[in-house]
C-alpha positions as CSV (number, residue, x, y, z in Angstrom):
1,X,-6.1,-12.1,28.3
2,X,-3.7,-9.9,26.4
3,X,-4.0,-9.1,22.7
4,X,-0.7,-8.7,21.0
5,X,-0.5,-7.1,17.5
6,X,2.0,-9.2,15.4
7,X,3.5,-6.8,12.7
8,X,3.0,-9.6,10.1
9,X,-0.2,-11.3,11.2
10,X,-2.2,-8.6,12.9
11,X,-3.8,-8.7,16.4
12,X,-3.9,-12.1,18.1
13,X,-4.5,-13.5,21.6
14,X,-1.7,-14.0,24.0
15,X,-2.2,-17.8,23.8
16,X,-0.6,-17.7,20.3
17,X,2.6,-16.2,21.7
18,X,5.5,-17.5,23.9
19,X,7.4,-15.1,26.1
20,X,11.0,-15.0,25.0
21,X,12.6,-12.6,27.5
22,X,13.9,-9.1,28.0
23,X,14.4,-7.1,24.8
24,X,16.7,-4.6,26.4
25,X,19.6,-7.0,27.0
26,X,22.7,-7.1,24.8
27,X,24.3,-10.5,24.5
28,X,28.1,-10.5,25.4
29,X,30.5,-11.1,22.5
30,X,31.4,-14.7,22.3
31,X,35.1,-13.9,21.8
32,X,35.6,-11.0,24.2
33,X,32.9,-11.3,26.8
34,X,34.2,-12.1,30.3
35,X,32.8,-14.8,32.6
36,X,31.3,-12.0,34.7
37,X,29.6,-10.5,31.6
38,X,28.0,-13.9,30.8
39,X,27.0,-14.4,34.4
40,X,25.2,-11.1,34.4
41,X,23.6,-11.7,31.1
42,X,22.3,-15.2,32.0
43,X,21.4,-14.8,35.7
44,X,20.8,-11.2,36.7
45,X,17.6,-9.4,35.8
46,X,16.0,-6.1,36.8
47,X,12.4,-6.2,37.9
48,X,11.1,-2.9,36.3
49,X,7.9,-1.3,37.1
50,X,6.0,0.4,34.3
51,X,6.7,0.2,30.5
52,X,9.2,-2.4,29.5
53,X,10.4,-3.9,26.2
54,X,10.0,-7.7,25.9
55,X,10.4,-10.2,23.1
56,X,7.6,-12.6,22.3
57,X,7.6,-15.4,19.7
58,X,4.4,-15.8,17.6
59,X,4.7,-19.6,18.1
60,X,1.2,-20.5,16.9
61,X,1.4,-18.1,13.9
62,X,4.2,-16.9,11.7
63,X,6.8,-18.0,14.3
64,X,8.6,-14.7,14.1
65,X,9.8,-12.7,17.1
66,X,7.8,-9.6,18.1
67,X,9.1,-6.7,20.2
68,X,6.4,-5.7,22.7
69,X,6.4,-2.7,25.0
70,X,4.1,-3.7,27.9
71,X,3.3,-2.0,31.2
72,X,4.3,-4.7,33.6
73,X,2.1,-3.2,36.3
74,X,-1.2,-3.0,34.3
75,X,-0.3,-5.5,31.5
76,X,-1.3,-2.9,28.9
77,X,0.3,-3.4,25.5
78,X,1.6,0.0,24.5
79,X,3.4,-0.8,21.2
80,X,4.6,-3.7,19.1
81,X,7.1,-4.0,16.2
82,X,9.9,-6.1,14.7
83,X,12.7,-7.0,17.1
84,X,15.0,-4.3,15.8
85,X,12.3,-1.6,15.8
86,X,12.4,1.5,18.0
87,X,9.0,1.5,19.7
88,X,7.1,4.7,20.5
89,X,5.3,5.2,23.8
90,X,8.0,5.6,26.5
91,X,9.7,2.9,28.5
92,X,13.0,1.0,28.1
């Protein structure tokens, strides 16, 4: 089981969190984004190996979103922080 360190609540087990998606994606602008931009944002995903930034929601705790850098090969949690934080430890 993973242990994720919430910046506000401290270390908690993975069961308190809900995976919320890739933290490296930029949402297209509602006014200027093309249909192709939205298609790529919604449907196309890379399948990276190694360190990757993800968003998790602390759904059984403070309900805030947490940015997690996780090695998707070993599942090691490398760093955590607020969604807008720049995480140390390599990766995306």
